[in-house]
C-alpha positions as semicolon CSV with decimal commas, in nm:
position;residue;x (nm);y (nm);z (nm)
1;M;0,424;-1,218;-1,570
2;T;0,108;-1,155;-1,393
3;E;0,062;-0,779;-1,269
4;L;0,091;-0,724;-0,951
5;R;-0,296;-0,597;-0,880
6;E;-0,414;-0,918;-1,048
7;K;-0,285;-1,124;-0,737
8;S;-0,435;-1,170;-0,406
9;C;-0,268;-1,137;-0,066
10;E;-0,137;-1,451;0,097
11;V;-0,190;-1,528;0,477
12;C;0,099;-1,377;0,663
13;H;0,186;-1,475;1,021
14;I;0,401;-1,365;1,301
15;G;0,780;-1,460;1,186
16;A;0,691;-1,474;0,819
17;P;1,022;-1,324;0,606
18;M;1,007;-0,971;0,509
19;I;1,063;-0,910;0,157
20;S;1,439;-0,873;0,039
21;G;1,585;-0,542;-0,035
22;T;1,667;-0,662;-0,398
23;E;1,291;-0,783;-0,439
24;A;1,171;-0,483;-0,271
25;R;1,329;-0,269;-0,542
26;K;1,222;-0,481;-0,845
27;L;0,858;-0,455;-0,705
28;L;0,876;-0,104;-0,623
29;A;0,991;-0,050;-1,005
30;Q;0,635;-0,152;-1,098
31;L;0,505;0,105;-0,846
32;P;0,662;0,435;-0,981
33;A;0,410;0,674;-0,764
34;W;0,535;0,475;-0,442
35;D;0,834;0,497;-0,229
36;I;0,975;0,301;0,062
37;V;0,997;0,505;0,388
38;D;1,163;0,409;0,732
39;D;0,891;0,465;1,004
40;E;1,123;0,439;1,357
41;G;1,292;0,151;1,190
42;V;1,008;0,004;1,016
43;E;0,985;0,012;0,621
44;K;0,653;0,082;0,482
45;L;0,539;0,194;0,137
46;R;0,386;0,535;0,098
47;R;0,214;0,733;-0,173
48;I;0,053;1,077;-0,147
49;V;-0,225;1,159;-0,351
50;I;-0,329;1,501;-0,422
51;V;-0,713;1,537;-0,507
52;R;-0,943;1,820;-0,534
53;D;-1,087;1,840;-0,220
54;F;-1,172;1,686;0,133
55;E;-1,462;1,500;-0,010
56;K;-1,284;1,328;-0,280
57;A;-0,996;1,244;-0,035
58;M;-1,268;1,070;0,199
59;K;-1,410;0,908;-0,115
60;L;-1,085;0,748;-0,194
61;A;-0,985;0,645;0,146
62;N;-1,333;0,445;0,158
63;E;-1,268;0,283;-0,162
64;I;-0,939;0,170;-0,038
65;G;-1,072;0,065;0,315
66;E;-1,351;-0,166;0,110
67;L;-1,050;-0,308;-0,086
68;A;-0,856;-0,386;0,230
69;E;-1,163;-0,550;0,384
70;E;-1,163;-0,757;0,083
71;E;-0,810;-0,882;0,101
72;D;-0,779;-0,872;0,491
73;H;-0,477;-0,645;0,478
74;H;-0,525;-0,280;0,610
75;P;-0,324;0,020;0,567
76;L;-0,260;0,360;0,746
77;L;-0,463;0,609;0,551
78;I;-0,436;0,983;0,667
79;V;-0,688;1,194;0,506
80;E;-0,670;1,568;0,481
81;W;-0,811;1,845;0,254
82;G;-0,686;1,787;-0,084
83;K;-0,461;1,505;-0,002
84;L;-0,465;1,134;0,102
85;T;-0,148;0,971;0,232
86;I;-0,142;0,591;0,209
87;F;0,093;0,347;0,404
88;W;0,108;-0,032;0,338
89;W;0,319;-0,259;0,576
90;T;0,273;-0,577;0,735
91;H;0,207;-0,519;1,089
92;K;0,269;-0,883;1,202
93;I;0,622;-0,860;1,060
94;K;0,691;-0,499;1,123
95;G;0,823;-0,434;0,786
96;L;0,741;-0,514;0,404
97;H;0,600;-0,830;0,240
98;K;0,484;-0,902;-0,103
99;N;0,129;-0,865;0,004
100;D;0,212;-0,459;0,057
101;F;0,306;-0,426;-0,296
102;I;0,029;-0,615;-0,426
103;M;-0,231;-0,384;-0,198
104;A;-0,031;-0,074;-0,358
105;A;-0,074;-0,196;-0,721
106;K;-0,453;-0,244;-0,609
107;T;-0,477;0,093;-0,470
108;D;-0,337;0,244;-0,794
109;F;-0,658;0,135;-0,953
110;F;-0,861;0,373;-0,758
111;V;-0,624;0,666;-0,790
112;E;-0,687;0,932;-1,097
113;D;-0,373;1,030;-1,258
């Protein structure tokens, strides 16, 4: 099976189907640092990354931003001193799509564990 981070996002349009709960759990098993959160009825992938300082959080946010531009799929990034919180979801369908799991896997490449 091809690793998630080796895949590319597909074009997603309004009305595209959200990922099923079963498939979401299966894909989430490949992303142990991530969880699914409900934000006012919208499911989102979330990862909180602890870093040494604000500069590192900004650097990581910028790397993820460049990735988002390359894939044309954009997250919510919350930068704080020593912490970056990352949310992936598909805005057009107000929920989770396979693209979000692909982007989470690609994001993990930039995070030092």
